[in-house]
N, C-alpha and C positions, 0 to 999 in steps of 0.2 A: 505494499499499499504504498502510495506516494502521501497523503495527508489523513488528516483525522478522520475527515471528515469521510471519507473513502467507504471505512468502515461501518458506515451507518446509510440505512434505505433514506431515500428521500424521495417523496410525492409533489408531484406541484400537479395542483387543478386548475380550473375555469370556474370561475363563482358567482353565477347570473346576478347571487343577492350583492357581493360586494365589488360587481363588474370589473373585477380581475382576476389575474393569478394568485392563488393561494400556493406557498410551499411547506411543508413541515416535513417531518421527522420522526413518526410514527416509535413509540417506546422508550425516545431517548428525550425529547423534549416539551411543554407544554406550550402551547401558541406556533405562531411559524411568519415566517414573511408574508408579502405580496409587493407586487409590481406587475404592469403593462405587458411585459414580454415572458414568455417561461424563461427564456435564455438570462435575461437578468434576474429570475428569479432564483432560478436553479444556480447561479454566483453565487447570491446572497446566500443563499439557504448555506450552501457550500462555506461558507466564512462563518454564519453561525456558528454553523455545528464545531468548526475549528476551534472558533473565543469559547463557546461553550465548555468543549472537554478542556481545553488549557487552562481556561477556570478552576474546574472542577477538580481537575490533577492539581495545581498550585494551589488549594483548596484541601489538599487531600480526601477531596472528597469520591467515591467508587462512582465508577462511572458502567453504565447498564451494559450487560451483555452488547457485542458488535451483532447484526443484525444480517452482513454479508457472510454468506458460505453457511447461513443457518440451515440445518439440515428438520425435516418435516416427516413424521411416522405415514401422514394418512390416515392416521385417526383423528377422533375427536366426539368429544360427548356434548352432545346436545341436550339442553332439557325443556322440553316443550312440556303444555298443559297437557289435563287425561284427555281430554277431546280432542285436541292436533292428535295427540297418540293415537286414540282409536281409530281416527278417521284415515290418517296415512297407513294403519295396519290394514284397515277392510279393505282399501284400495289397492297395496299390495298383494291382500291377498286377490284382490277381482282378478289381476293379472296374474296370477301364478309366482309371484317374486318373492323374494324376503324382503323385510323391511328394510335393511340396510341397503339390498340391489337398488330398490324402488326409486330410496331416500335420493342416495347419490343419482340414479337418473335426473332427477325434478334438478337436483344441482347442478349438474353439466348442460340442461337444456337452458335452464337460466343463464346462460354465459358466465357464469362464476370464474 
């Protein structure tokens, strides 16, 4: 890694409400930066992350784990209400599938 900011996920999104680009680093810092172009927001976000991590280190505060190279198991637990659980189970049975398989297909079709 060249810079501290390289270790953390950076998300740049357009905000209709604010009419500008918003840059955040999920899991690292609260808040974010904003601007009129994606490029400027990205540069500003990298600079803020570098400053934030340097300040944390100089204050001897632990940094959150880096988000780069994070491994995902493919499993997570999702809690839903009893009615949703029942409805999903019934739909899965109607299709002759397991609840897990049915939910995976629904999530994949959603474009996530």
